[in-house]
MDTraj code that builds the backbone (N, CA, C; nanometers):
import mdtraj as md
import numpy as np

residues = "UNK UNK UNK UNK UNK UNK UNK UNK UNK UNK UNK UNK UNK UNK UNK UNK UNK UNK UNK UNK UNK UNK UNK UNK UNK UNK UNK UNK UNK UNK UNK UNK UNK UNK UNK UNK UNK UNK UNK UNK UNK UNK UNK UNK UNK UNK UNK UNK UNK UNK UNK UNK UNK UNK UNK UNK UNK UNK UNK UNK UNK UNK UNK UNK UNK UNK UNK UNK UNK UNK UNK UNK UNK UNK UNK UNK UNK UNK UNK UNK UNK UNK UNK UNK UNK UNK UNK UNK UNK UNK UNK UNK UNK UNK UNK UNK UNK UNK UNK UNK UNK UNK UNK UNK UNK UNK UNK UNK UNK UNK UNK UNK UNK UNK UNK UNK UNK UNK UNK UNK UNK UNK UNK UNK UNK UNK UNK UNK UNK UNK UNK UNK UNK UNK UNK UNK UNK UNK UNK UNK UNK UNK UNK UNK UNK UNK UNK UNK UNK UNK UNK UNK UNK UNK UNK UNK UNK UNK UNK UNK UNK UNK UNK UNK UNK UNK UNK UNK UNK UNK UNK UNK UNK UNK UNK UNK".split()
xyz = np.array([
    [1.1427, -1.2982, -0.9542],
    [1.0030, -1.2697, -0.9796],
    [0.9729, -1.2955, -1.1264],
    [0.8575, -1.3492, -1.1507],
    [0.8203, -1.3774, -1.2885],
    [0.7270, -1.2703, -1.3410],
    [0.7212, -1.2601, -1.4707],
    [0.6332, -1.1627, -1.5339],
    [0.4874, -1.1928, -1.5024],
    [0.4534, -1.3184, -1.4745],
    [0.3154, -1.3566, -1.4487],
    [0.2549, -1.2805, -1.3312],
    [0.3351, -1.2515, -1.2310],
    [0.2843, -1.1791, -1.1148],
    [0.2292, -1.0435, -1.1578],
    [0.2973, -0.9759, -1.2455],
    [0.2565, -0.8419, -1.2867],
    [0.1512, -0.8455, -1.3954],
    [0.1602, -0.9396, -1.4862],
    [0.0626, -0.9443, -1.5949],
    [-0.0713, -0.9991, -1.5483],
    [-0.0754, -1.0647, -1.4326],
    [-0.2028, -1.1098, -1.3765],
    [-0.2871, -0.9910, -1.3319],
    [-0.2218, -0.8801, -1.3078],
    [-0.2893, -0.7568, -1.2692],
    [-0.3226, -0.6815, -1.3973],
    [-0.4508, -0.6522, -1.4162],
    [-0.4930, -0.5813, -1.5367],
    [-0.4582, -0.4340, -1.5217],
    [-0.3484, -0.3956, -1.5844],
    [-0.2986, -0.2586, -1.5770],
    [-0.2168, -0.2312, -1.7015],
    [-0.1962, -0.1043, -1.7262],
    [-0.1140, -0.0661, -1.8414],
    [0.0278, -0.1198, -1.8235],
    [0.0969, -0.1298, -1.9340],
    [0.2356, -0.1764, -1.9304],
    [0.3206, -0.0849, -1.8420],
    [0.2940, 0.0457, -1.8461],
    [0.3736, 0.1385, -1.7646],
    [0.3501, 0.1159, -1.6145],
    [0.2271, 0.0858, -1.5753],
    [0.2008, 0.0565, -1.4340],
    [0.2651, -0.0760, -1.3949],
    [0.2569, -0.1762, -1.4817],
    [0.3217, -0.3043, -1.4525],
    [0.4717, -0.2869, -1.4351],
    [0.5330, -0.2065, -1.5212],
    [0.6771, -0.1813, -1.5098],
    [0.7094, -0.1031, -1.3826],
    [0.6249, -0.0092, -1.3495],
    [0.6435, 0.0673, -1.2259],
    [0.6376, -0.0260, -1.1045],
    [0.5387, -0.1139, -1.1020],
    [0.5263, -0.2088, -0.9905],
    [0.6500, -0.2985, -0.9826],
    [0.6954, -0.3460, -1.0959],
    [0.8159, -0.4298, -1.0990],
    [0.9339, -0.3536, -1.0376],
    [0.9519, -0.2290, -1.0790],
    [1.0623, -0.1479, -1.0283],
    [1.0496, -0.1231, -0.8778],
    [0.9305, -0.0888, -0.8320],
    [0.9109, -0.0637, -0.6884],
    [0.9376, -0.1895, -0.6062],
    [0.8929, -0.3038, -0.6542],
    [0.9193, -0.4289, -0.5822],
    [1.0684, -0.4619, -0.5820],
    [1.1344, -0.4375, -0.6931],
    [1.2794, -0.4619, -0.6977],
    [1.3526, -0.3725, -0.5979],
    [1.3115, -0.2471, -0.5879],
    [1.3715, -0.1561, -0.4899],
    [1.3469, -0.2052, -0.3474],
    [1.2262, -0.2509, -0.3217],
    [1.1918, -0.3005, -0.1890],
    [1.2741, -0.4228, -0.1516],
    [1.2859, -0.5169, -0.2451],
    [1.3645, -0.6384, -0.2202],
    [1.5113, -0.6029, -0.1961],
    [1.5652, -0.5121, -0.2751],
    [1.7051, -0.4712, -0.2570],
    [1.7245, -0.4065, -0.1205],
    [1.6300, -0.3259, -0.0805],
    [1.6387, -0.2600, 0.0500],
    [1.6306, -0.3633, 0.1626],
    [1.5399, -0.4592, 0.1495],
    [1.5286, -0.5643, 0.2506],
    [1.6567, -0.6450, 0.2601],
    [1.7193, -0.6721, 0.1466],
    [1.8450, -0.7477, 0.1473],
    [1.9532, -0.6703, 0.2214],
    [1.9635, -0.5413, 0.1959],
    [2.0612, -0.4592, 0.2665],
    [2.0349, -0.4606, 0.4168],
    [1.9080, -0.4520, 0.4515],
    [1.8697, -0.4519, 0.5923],
    [1.9036, -0.5868, 0.6568],
    [1.8762, -0.6960, 0.5847],
    [1.9038, -0.8300, 0.6369],
    [2.0531, -0.8561, 0.6529],
    [2.1355, -0.7903, 0.5726],
    [2.2806, -0.8096, 0.5792],
    [2.3476, -0.7262, 0.6884],
    [2.2688, -0.6471, 0.7597],
    [2.3270, -0.5619, 0.8634],
    [2.3794, -0.6467, 0.9795],
    [2.4905, -0.6066, 1.0395],
    [2.5380, -0.6765, 1.1582],
    [2.4385, -0.6551, 1.2718],
    [2.4323, -0.7504, 1.3629],
    [2.3433, -0.7422, 1.4795],
    [2.1959, -0.7364, 1.4414],
    [2.1575, -0.8051, 1.3337],
    [2.0196, -0.8006, 1.2876],
    [1.9223, -0.8462, 1.3956],
    [1.9553, -0.9517, 1.4692],
    [1.8642, -0.9994, 1.5731],
    [1.8376, -0.8916, 1.6774],
    [1.9406, -0.8198, 1.7153],
    [1.9250, -0.7115, 1.8121],
    [1.8368, -0.6007, 1.7533],
    [1.8568, -0.5704, 1.6267],
    [1.7765, -0.4664, 1.5611],
    [1.6304, -0.5098, 1.5558],
    [1.6055, -0.6352, 1.5156],
    [1.4678, -0.6855, 1.5081],
    [1.4001, -0.6781, 1.6439],
    [1.4717, -0.7138, 1.7493],
    [1.4149, -0.7145, 1.8835],
    [1.3754, -0.5742, 1.9273],
    [1.4544, -0.4755, 1.8907],
    [1.4281, -0.3400, 1.9380],
    [1.3449, -0.2562, 1.8417],
    [1.3144, -0.3075, 1.7222],
    [1.2453, -0.2259, 1.6216],
    [1.1113, -0.1731, 1.6699],
    [1.0307, -0.2584, 1.7303],
    [0.8992, -0.2124, 1.7722],
    [0.9128, -0.1020, 1.8761],
    [1.0021, -0.1181, 1.9732],
    [1.0233, -0.0128, 2.0720],
    [1.0718, 0.1143, 2.0047],
    [1.1635, 0.1004, 1.9090],
    [1.2153, 0.2175, 1.8386],
    [1.1068, 0.2849, 1.7568],
    [1.0212, 0.2041, 1.6929],
    [0.9186, 0.2623, 1.6076],
    [0.8213, 0.3472, 1.6881],
    [0.7833, 0.2967, 1.8047],
    [0.6878, 0.3711, 1.8860],
    [0.7539, 0.4738, 1.9754],
    [0.8851, 0.4647, 1.9922],
    [0.9571, 0.5610, 2.0737],
    [1.0186, 0.6683, 1.9868],
    [1.1193, 0.7333, 2.0381],
    [1.1799, 0.8453, 1.9674],
    [1.2622, 0.8008, 1.8475],
    [1.2940, 0.6704, 1.8379],
    [1.3783, 0.6228, 1.7298],
    [1.3032, 0.5704, 1.6093],
    [1.1736, 0.6000, 1.5960],
    [1.0958, 0.5448, 1.4843],
    [1.1456, 0.5912, 1.3488],
    [1.2304, 0.6914, 1.3459],
    [1.2837, 0.7397, 1.2185],
    [1.3670, 0.6335, 1.1474],
    [1.4030, 0.5266, 1.2181],
    [1.4759, 0.4154, 1.1566],
    [1.3974, 0.3595, 1.0381],
    [1.2655, 0.3607, 1.0457],
    [1.1826, 0.2980, 0.9432],
    [1.1236, 0.3970, 0.8421],
    [1.1479, 0.5250, 0.8584],
    [1.0854, 0.6260, 0.7736],
    [1.1193, 0.6080, 0.6264],
    [1.2390, 0.5627, 0.5959],
    [1.2780, 0.5485, 0.4551],
    [1.2709, 0.4041, 0.4066],
    [1.2036, 0.3167, 0.4792],
    [1.1921, 0.1755, 0.4418],
    [1.0594, 0.1504, 0.3705],
    [1.0655, 0.0723, 0.2638],
    [0.9454, 0.0399, 0.1873],
    [0.8406, -0.0314, 0.2720],
    [0.8799, -0.1387, 0.3352],
    [0.7883, -0.2255, 0.4097],
    [0.6682, -0.2614, 0.3212],
    [0.6951, -0.3061, 0.2016],
    [0.5901, -0.3368, 0.1044],
    [0.5549, -0.4855, 0.1071],
    [0.4290, -0.5154, 0.0763],
    [0.3921, -0.6534, 0.0524],
    [0.4750, -0.7044, -0.0654],
    [0.5093, -0.8311, -0.0641],
    [0.5791, -0.8873, -0.1787],
    [0.4859, -0.8846, -0.2997],
    [0.5430, -0.8944, -0.4177],
    [0.4637, -0.8865, -0.5404],
    [0.3572, -0.9949, -0.5460],
    [0.3898, -1.1159, -0.5038],
    [0.2897, -1.2227, -0.5106],
    [0.1752, -1.1983, -0.4123],
    [0.2043, -1.1450, -0.2944],
    [0.0979, -1.1147, -0.1971],
    [0.0116, -0.9983, -0.2460],
    [0.0742, -0.8968, -0.3019],
    [-0.0011, -0.7828, -0.3530],
    [-0.0899, -0.8244, -0.4700],
    [-0.0379, -0.9095, -0.5572],
    [-0.1162, -0.9608, -0.6692],
    [-0.2344, -1.0442, -0.6188],
    [-0.2098, -1.1217, -0.5138],
    [-0.3187, -1.2002, -0.4528],
    [-0.4271, -1.1077, -0.3985],
    [-0.3875, -0.9986, -0.3330],
    [-0.4854, -0.9022, -0.2806],
    [-0.5686, -0.8447, -0.3951],
    [-0.5021, -0.8121, -0.5051],
    [-0.5712, -0.7605, -0.6232],
    [-0.6766, -0.8625, -0.6710],
    [-0.6340, -0.9866, -0.6894],
    [-0.7258, -1.0908, -0.7376],
    [-0.8414, -1.1141, -0.6402],
    [-0.8115, -1.1105, -0.5106],
    [-0.9145, -1.1292, -0.4082],
    [-1.0190, -1.0180, -0.4156],
    [-0.9738, -0.8947, -0.4279],
    [-1.0668, -0.7822, -0.4372],
    [-1.1491, -0.7869, -0.5644],
    [-1.0854, -0.8259, -0.6741],
    [-1.1592, -0.8381, -0.8007],
    [-1.2669, -0.9459, -0.7891],
    [-1.2315, -1.0609, -0.7323],
    [-1.3275, -1.1711, -0.7184],
    [-1.4425, -1.1328, -0.6255],
    [-1.4107, -1.0570, -0.5236],
    [-1.5110, -1.0148, -0.4252],
    [-1.5971, -0.9002, -0.4778],
    [-1.5471, -0.8262, -0.5746],
    [-1.6179, -0.7087, -0.6238],
    [-1.6108, -0.5924, -0.5262],
    [-1.5059, -0.5883, -0.4459],
    [-1.4912, -0.4857, -0.3426],
    [-1.4901, -0.3455, -0.4024],
    [-1.5675, -0.2571, -0.3421],
    [-1.5752, -0.1183, -0.3873],
    [-1.5149, -0.0203, -0.2870],
    [-1.5159, -0.0563, -0.1600],
    [-1.4607, 0.0302, -0.0565],
    [-1.3661, -0.0505, 0.0304],
    [-1.2412, -0.0064, 0.0307],
    [-1.1341, -0.0804, 0.0965],
    [-1.0592, 0.0141, 0.1896],
    [-1.0196, -0.0383, 0.3050],
    [-0.9317, 0.0358, 0.3955],
    [-0.7975, -0.0353, 0.3973],
    [-0.6924, 0.0432, 0.3806],
    [-0.5566, -0.0091, 0.3945],
    [-0.4933, 0.0603, 0.5144],
    [-0.4732, -0.0149, 0.6203],
    [-0.4105, 0.0393, 0.7408],
    [-0.2610, 0.0140, 0.7296],
    [-0.1884, 0.1161, 0.6906],
    [-0.0441, 0.1050, 0.6733],
    [-0.0046, 0.1139, 0.5279],
    [-0.0045, 0.2313, 0.4733],
    [0.0218, 0.2533, 0.3313],
    [0.1695, 0.2491, 0.2963],
    [0.2539, 0.2957, 0.3867],
    [0.3968, 0.3070, 0.3619],
    [0.4188, 0.3880, 0.2341],
    [0.4914, 0.3346, 0.1357],
    [0.5202, 0.4076, 0.0124],
    [0.4122, 0.3881, -0.0939],
    [0.3022, 0.3224, -0.0588],
    [0.1869, 0.3135, -0.1474],
    [0.1923, 0.2053, -0.2534],
    [0.2835, 0.1095, -0.2399],
    [0.2964, 0.0053, -0.3420],
    [0.1729, -0.0843, -0.3429],
    [0.1374, -0.1402, -0.2291],
    [0.0194, -0.2274, -0.2250],
    [-0.1077, -0.1489, -0.2558],
    [-0.1079, -0.0210, -0.2238],
    [-0.2244, 0.0629, -0.2523],
    [-0.2513, 0.0695, -0.4020],
    [-0.1481, 0.0645, -0.4823],
    [-0.1658, 0.0660, -0.6276],
    [-0.2484, -0.0552, -0.6713],
    [-0.2150, -0.1706, -0.6185],
    [-0.2912, -0.2921, -0.6509],
    [-0.4364, -0.2789, -0.6049],
    [-0.4560, -0.2295, -0.4826],
    [-0.5912, -0.2147, -0.4288],
    [-0.6726, -0.1166, -0.5130],
    [-0.6105, -0.0046, -0.5514],
    [-0.6810, 0.0966, -0.6301],
    [-0.7161, 0.0455, -0.7694],
    [-0.6258, -0.0313, -0.8292],
    [-0.6579, -0.0900, -0.9600],
    [-0.7805, -0.1804, -0.9497],
    [-0.7832, -0.2645, -0.8478],
    [-0.8964, -0.3565, -0.8294],
    [-1.0253, -0.2794, -0.8027],
    [-1.0205, -0.1824, -0.7123],
    [-1.1402, -0.1033, -0.6802],
    [-1.1881, -0.0270, -0.8036],
    [-1.0965, 0.0341, -0.8770],
    [-1.1345, 0.1074, -0.9973],
    [-1.2003, 0.0182, -1.1017],
    [-1.1457, -0.1004, -1.1209],
    [-1.2031, -0.1942, -1.2179],
    [-1.3382, -0.2472, -1.1704],
    [-1.3503, -0.2744, -1.0412],
    [-1.4795, -0.3177, -0.9860],
    [-1.5831, -0.2063, -0.9985],
    [-1.5407, -0.0829, -0.9710],
    [-1.6319, 0.0312, -0.9805],
    [-1.6796, 0.0506, -1.1243],
    [-1.5878, 0.0400, -1.2191],
    [-1.6257, 0.0545, -1.3604],
    [-1.7297, -0.0514, -1.3985],
    [-1.7094, -0.1734, -1.3519],
    [-1.8041, -0.2817, -1.3821],
    [-1.9406, -0.2568, -1.3177],
    [-1.9413, -0.1837, -1.2052],
    [-2.0658, -0.1549, -1.1339],
    [-2.1248, -0.0194, -1.1724],
    [-2.0605, 0.0505, -1.2674],
    [-2.1097, 0.1806, -1.3099],
    [-2.0873, 0.2913, -1.2071],
    [-1.9854, 0.2772, -1.1244],
    [-1.9556, 0.3764, -1.0198],
    [-1.8378, 0.4637, -1.0624],
    [-1.8324, 0.5829, -1.0058],
    [-1.7270, 0.6787, -1.0358],
    [-1.6393, 0.6993, -0.9126],
    [-1.5200, 0.7599, -0.9310],
    [-1.4378, 0.7922, -0.8140],
    [-1.5205, 0.8719, -0.7124],
    [-1.5044, 0.8370, -0.5878],
    [-1.5837, 0.8961, -0.4802],
    [-1.6981, 0.8051, -0.4394],
    [-1.7482, 0.7277, -0.5363],
    [-1.8531, 0.6301, -0.5054],
    [-1.7922, 0.4954, -0.4687],
    [-1.6646, 0.4825, -0.4882],
    [-1.5855, 0.3645, -0.4509],
    [-1.4440, 0.4167, -0.4263],
    [-1.3733, 0.3591, -0.3279],
    [-1.2401, 0.4118, -0.2997],
    [-1.1596, 0.3202, -0.2098],
    [-1.0301, 0.3467, -0.2131],
    [-0.9370, 0.2886, -0.1168],
    [-0.9064, 0.3991, -0.0178],
    [-0.9375, 0.3765, 0.1069],
    [-0.9004, 0.4701, 0.2122],
    [-0.7687, 0.4189, 0.2688],
    [-0.6634, 0.4899, 0.2358],
    [-0.5285, 0.4512, 0.2766],
    [-0.4881, 0.5356, 0.3973],
    [-0.4247, 0.4726, 0.4949],
    [-0.3798, 0.5450, 0.6136],
    [-0.2285, 0.5352, 0.6254],
    [-0.1668, 0.6440, 0.6666],
    [-0.0222, 0.6434, 0.6916],
    [0.0107, 0.7440, 0.8007],
    [0.0846, 0.7007, 0.8982],
    [0.1236, 0.7843, 1.0115],
    [0.2370, 0.8800, 0.9757],
    [0.3334, 0.8314, 0.8990],
    [0.4531, 0.9090, 0.8669],
    [0.4301, 0.9986, 0.7452],
    [0.4437, 1.1291, 0.7648],
    [0.4227, 1.2247, 0.6552],
    [0.5169, 1.1980, 0.5380],
    [0.6427, 1.1662, 0.5674],
    [0.7417, 1.1412, 0.4613],
    [0.6981, 1.0245, 0.3735],
    [0.6486, 0.9183, 0.4368],
    [0.6007, 0.8029, 0.3593],
    [0.4761, 0.8390, 0.2790],
    [0.3867, 0.9166, 0.3387],
    [0.2649, 0.9577, 0.2684],
    [0.3006, 1.0373, 0.1425],
    [0.4002, 1.1234, 0.1520],
    [0.4431, 1.2005, 0.0350],
    [0.4994, 1.1094, -0.0737],
    [0.5802, 1.0119, -0.0351],
    [0.6336, 0.9162, -0.1338],
    [0.5199, 0.8372, -0.1990],
    [0.4217, 0.7979, -0.1183],
    [0.3065, 0.7244, -0.1729],
    [0.2335, 0.8103, -0.2764],
    [0.2095, 0.9352, -0.2426],
    [0.1417, 1.0258, -0.3375],
    [0.2191, 1.0362, -0.4689],
    [0.3518, 1.0441, -0.4589],
    [0.4343, 1.0504, -0.5796],
    [0.4153, 0.9258, -0.6653],
    [0.4141, 0.8098, -0.6019],
    [0.3963, 0.6847, -0.6766],
    [0.2581, 0.6792, -0.7413],
    [0.1555, 0.7202, -0.6693],
    [0.0198, 0.7172, -0.7239],
    [0.0050, 0.8159, -0.8395],
    [0.0657, 0.9322, -0.8236],
    [0.0613, 1.0319, -0.9304],
    [0.1291, 0.9769, -1.0559],
    [0.2424, 0.9126, -1.0371],
    [0.3154, 0.8542, -1.1503],
    [0.2357, 0.7414, -1.2158],
    [0.1580, 0.6689, -1.1374],
    [0.0759, 0.5602, -1.1926],
    [-0.0399, 0.6144, -1.2752],
    [-0.0854, 0.7348, -1.2435],
    [-0.1904, 0.7980, -1.3229],
    [-0.3303, 0.7804, -1.2673],
    [-0.4273, 0.8267, -1.3450],
    [-0.5670, 0.8327, -1.3014],
    [-0.6275, 0.6959, -1.2718],
    [-0.5797, 0.5903, -1.3383],
    [-0.6327, 0.4559, -1.3110],
    [-0.6074, 0.4148, -1.1665],
    [-0.5129, 0.4800, -1.1024],
    [-0.4789, 0.4518, -0.9626],
    [-0.5192, 0.5688, -0.8737],
    [-0.4648, 0.6849, -0.9023],
    [-0.4773, 0.8012, -0.8137],
    [-0.6227, 0.8405, -0.7863],
    [-0.7091, 0.8286, -0.8853],
    [-0.8481, 0.8722, -0.8705],
    [-0.9260, 0.7927, -0.7659],
    [-0.8777, 0.6748, -0.7317],
    [-0.9519, 0.5854, -0.6425],
    [-0.9004, 0.5860, -0.4988],
    [-0.8040, 0.6715, -0.4696],
    [-0.7401, 0.6689, -0.3375],
    [-0.7714, 0.7948, -0.2583],
    [-0.8097, 0.7743, -0.1334],
    [-0.8238, 0.8823, -0.0360],
    [-0.7210, 0.8544, 0.0733],
    [-0.6221, 0.9397, 0.0860],
    [-0.5174, 0.9205, 0.1859],
    [-0.5509, 0.9974, 0.3129],
    [-0.5432, 0.9275, 0.4244],
    [-0.5631, 0.9904, 0.5548],
    [-0.4337, 0.9756, 0.6336],
    [-0.3739, 1.0886, 0.6659],
    [-0.2468, 1.0888, 0.7388],
    [-0.2716, 1.1011, 0.8882],
    [-0.1945, 1.0246, 0.9648],
    [-0.2010, 1.0325, 1.1101],
    [-0.2272, 0.8963, 1.1707],
    [-0.2537, 0.8982, 1.2981],
    [-0.2802, 0.7770, 1.3745],
    [-0.4136, 0.7167, 1.3298],
    [-0.4134, 0.5937, 1.2879],
    [-0.5357, 0.5322, 1.2340],
    [-0.6470, 0.5263, 1.3368],
    [-0.6134, 0.5293, 1.4650],
    [-0.7186, 0.5309, 1.5675],
    [-0.7977, 0.6605, 1.5610],
    [-0.7409, 0.7618, 1.4979],
    [-0.8110, 0.8891, 1.4783],
    [-0.8620, 0.9034, 1.3350],
    [-0.7788, 0.8693, 1.2375],
    [-0.8147, 0.8941, 1.0973],
    [-0.9300, 0.8076, 1.0480],
    [-0.9542, 0.6960, 1.1150],
    [-1.0623, 0.6069, 1.0712],
    [-1.1850, 0.6135, 1.1621],
    [-1.1946, 0.7181, 1.2435],
    [-1.3072, 0.7317, 1.3363],
    [-1.4368, 0.7707, 1.2669],
    [-1.4284, 0.8431, 1.1572],
    [-1.5503, 0.8934, 1.0946],
    [-1.5367, 0.8995, 0.9425],
    [-1.6509, 0.9277, 0.8803],
    [-1.6592, 0.9396, 0.7340],
    [-1.6131, 0.8134, 0.6626],
    [-1.6623, 0.7001, 0.7086],
    [-1.6318, 0.5727, 0.6440],
    [-1.7559, 0.5199, 0.5734],
    [-1.7418, 0.4807, 0.4486],
    [-1.8528, 0.4134, 0.3810],
    [-1.8622, 0.2696, 0.4330],
    [-1.9558, 0.1946, 0.3831],
    [-1.9594, 0.0523, 0.4158],
    [-1.8344, -0.0103, 0.3553],
    [-1.7553, -0.0758, 0.4391],
    [-1.6255, -0.1290, 0.3970],
    [-1.6396, -0.2747, 0.3539],
    [-1.5824, -0.3055, 0.2370],
    [-1.5859, -0.4413, 0.1828],
    [-1.4630, -0.5230, 0.2204],
    [-1.3524, -0.4547, 0.2482],
    [-1.2268, -0.5262, 0.2709],
    [-1.1318, -0.4358, 0.3489],
    [-1.0566, -0.4963, 0.4417],
    [-0.9558, -0.4229, 0.5175],
    [-0.8235, -0.4973, 0.5052],
    [-0.7191, -0.4243, 0.4675],
    [-0.5842, -0.4782, 0.4664],
    [-0.5105, -0.4175, 0.5851],
    [-0.4820, -0.5003, 0.6848],
    [-0.4071, -0.4561, 0.8025],
    [-0.2617, -0.4867, 0.7785],
    [-0.1900, -0.3852, 0.7381],
    [-0.0491, -0.3988, 0.7035],
    [0.0277, -0.2875, 0.7729],
    [0.0181, -0.2864, 0.9056],
    [0.0722, -0.1711, 0.9758],
    [0.1176, -0.2050, 1.1166],
    [0.1840, -0.1071, 1.1727],
    [0.2008, -0.1022, 1.3154],
    [0.0850, -0.0173, 1.3642],
    [0.0725, 0.0036, 1.4876],
    [-0.0442, 0.0700, 1.5439],
    [-0.0712, 0.2076, 1.4872],
    [0.0285, 0.2890, 1.4596],
    [0.0100, 0.4300, 1.4249],
    [-0.0341, 0.4574, 1.2825],
    [-0.0224, 0.3637, 1.1921],
    [-0.0395, 0.3919, 1.0511],
    [-0.1646, 0.4671, 1.0210],
])
top = md.Topology()
chain = top.add_chain()
for i, resn in enumerate(residues, 1):
    res = top.add_residue(resn, chain, resSeq=i)
    for name in ("N", "CA", "C"):
        top.add_atom(name, md.element.get_by_symbol(name[0]), res)
traj = md.Trajectory(xyz[None], top)
């Protein structure tokens, strides 16, 4: 990964370093997963396991967008001027950081405050939602202030109290 991916995102040096570290952790985890014996068998059964009793297999997995894709999402939202975004499938909240930075910067340019613009993030797994909150808290107010996390099945969590949505990132399995 090159520094350009992170510096293209307008964020403090500490947030850029945090994103770099989170992506490195995700890549390392994916490599370990890819090196597992019987990977094809695991891939074939993952969806059944996720929706069945074995979904705990994925509870500690990042499942993050790659840095270049997340940076692209940031640039897309900035260019669009998106103020209200839904992320279906937050996982550990890595991509949400990019979305919140873009929404916060767009809101500042439009004279809006937190609550008047936001990322509505959804996550089915409580453990992942807690990890996401930790990452957002560590990133600080430039990120955390723009995020509303809804835990549970997205078919329920997104039924009501939605503003006019400018952008949706579908990065999930059904339950997120």
